[in-house]
C-alpha positions in Angstrom: 115.2 123.7 101.1 112.6 121.2 99.7 111.6 118.1 101.5 111.5 115.1 99.1 109.0 112.4 99.9 108.3 109.0 98.4 105.4 110.6 96.5 107.8 112.9 94.7 109.6 110.1 93.0 106.7 108.5 91.2 103.5 109.8 89.7 101.6 106.8 91.1 102.2 103.5 92.7 100.4 100.6 90.9 99.8 97.6 93.2 98.1 94.3 93.3 94.9 94.3 95.4 94.0 90.8 96.5 90.6 89.8 97.9 91.7 86.7 100.0 88.1 85.6 100.6 87.4 85.3 96.9 90.5 83.2 96.0 89.7 79.5 95.4 93.2 78.4 94.6 92.3 77.4 91.1 95.7 78.6 89.7 94.1 80.3 86.7 96.3 83.4 87.5 99.5 81.3 87.6 98.7 79.5 84.3 97.7 82.7 82.6 101.0 84.4 83.7 103.1 81.5 82.5 101.2 81.4 79.1 101.4 85.2 78.7 105.2 85.3 79.3 106.1 82.0 77.5 107.7 80.4 80.6 107.3 76.9 82.0 109.9 76.2 84.6 109.9 79.7 86.3 106.8 80.9 88.2 106.3 84.6 88.4 103.0 84.2 90.3 102.1 81.5 92.8 99.3 80.6 95.1 100.2 80.8 98.8 98.3 78.7 101.3 98.4 79.5 105.0 96.8 78.0 108.1 96.4 80.8 110.6 97.0 79.9 114.2 95.9 76.3 115.1 92.7 76.5 113.0 91.6 74.0 110.4 91.0 76.9 108.0 93.0 77.1 104.7 93.6 80.6 103.4 94.7 80.9 99.8 95.9 83.9 97.9 97.8 84.8 94.7 101.2 86.5 95.1 104.1 87.6 93.0 106.5 90.6 93.0 105.1 93.2 95.4 106.5 96.1 93.3 108.0 97.6 96.5 108.3 101.3 97.0 111.9 100.9 98.0 112.9 97.7 96.1 116.1 96.0 97.5 116.5 94.1 94.2 117.2 97.4 92.3 119.9 98.6 94.7 122.0 95.4 94.5 121.9 94.7 90.8 125.5 95.4 89.5 124.3 95.9 85.9 121.3 98.2 86.7 118.9 95.7 85.1 116.1 96.7 87.5 114.4 100.0 87.5 111.3 101.5 89.1 109.0 103.2 86.6 107.1 106.3 87.3 103.9 104.3 87.7 105.5 102.3 90.5 106.2 99.1 88.6 109.5 97.5 89.3 110.8 96.4 85.9 113.6 93.9 85.2 115.4 94.2 81.8 117.2 90.8 81.7 119.2 91.7 78.5 122.2 92.8 80.6 121.6 90.4 83.4 124.6 88.2 84.2 122.7 85.8 86.5 124.6 86.7 89.6 121.6 86.1 91.7 122.1 89.1 94.0 118.5 90.3 93.3 117.1 86.9 94.0 118.9 86.6 97.3 117.9 90.0 98.6 114.2 89.8 97.7 112.4 89.1 101.0 109.5 87.5 99.1 111.3 85.1 96.8 109.6 86.9 93.9 112.8 86.8 91.7 114.2 83.6 90.3 117.2 82.8 88.1 115.8 80.9 85.0 117.8 77.7 84.7 117.4 77.8 80.8 118.6 81.4 80.3 120.7 81.9 83.5 119.0 85.3 83.9 116.8 86.8 86.5 113.0 86.7 86.0 110.1 88.3 87.9 106.6 89.7 87.5 106.5 92.9 85.5 102.7 93.5 86.2 102.3 92.7 82.5 103.8 96.2 81.7 103.4 95.7 77.9 99.7 94.8 78.3 99.1 97.8 80.5 100.7 100.1 77.9 98.0 98.7 75.4 95.2 99.5 77.9 94.8 95.8 78.9 94.7 94.3 82.3 97.5 92.0 83.5 97.0 88.3 82.5 96.5 87.3 86.1 93.8 89.9 86.7 92.0 89.1 83.4 92.0 85.4 84.0 91.0 85.3 87.7 87.6 83.5 87.6 86.9 84.6 91.2 87.7 88.3 90.6 90.1 88.1 93.4 93.0 90.2 91.8 92.9 93.8 90.8 95.4 96.6 90.1 95.0 100.0 91.7 97.1 103.0 92.6 97.8 103.1 96.4 98.2 106.8 96.3 94.6 107.3 95.3 91.6 106.5 97.4 90.9 102.8 97.7 88.6 100.7 100.0 90.0 100.8 103.5 89.4 97.1 104.1 92.5 96.5 101.9 95.5 96.4 104.1 99.3 95.6 103.7 98.7 92.5 105.9 95.9 90.6 107.5 95.2 88.4 110.5 97.4 85.3 110.0 99.7 86.9 107.4 102.3 89.6 107.9 104.6 90.7 105.2 108.1 91.8 105.7 108.0 95.6 105.6 111.6 96.7 105.1 111.2 97.2 101.3 107.6 98.8 101.6 105.7 96.2 99.6 102.7 97.7 97.9 100.3 94.6 97.6 97.1 95.2 99.6 94.9 92.4 101.0 91.2 92.2 101.9 90.4 89.4 104.3 87.4 89.0 106.5 87.5 86.0 108.9 84.5 83.8 108.3 83.1 80.7 110.0 81.8 79.3 106.8 83.1 76.2 105.1 83.4 76.0 101.3 82.5 72.9 99.4 82.9 71.9 95.8 79.8 70.5 94.2 79.4 68.3 91.2 
């Protein structure tokens, strides 16, 4: 018999690589995402701010759908609107979506929302159509701090990128693929005029 592994199901697993130390919470990624997808009241990408421990430090990073290796949203959709592509992207085709909200409720990262205008689910698709044209996702292209990248987690990548970092742990039940680079610093950042 043949043992089937996760690797056998996809040719690769594209993922967001976030350099937390570079993020300045400017929201250029969130605005670019909204502009690219023509959405205003739904946010596919957001800036998360955490305060690890009891420190005064503010850590910011961009987040969206984590294109999980075992996406719970895909298994609960009664209309099979969500599929995992061979490149690892979790794609939502909202054409047959009935707005039941099952995918929204099961996502441990609140990465899926029901659009109040269309009453259909909406989520990050890693700018699938842009990738097909050889372009980078809007969030990657617009990040002025160069804090967001796309890589294949099955290939070699810098080992300082991890599934979590000190002060932030992701729920792991769905095997989220986003990787983070964070080095604790004692420096303070100031904006100058």
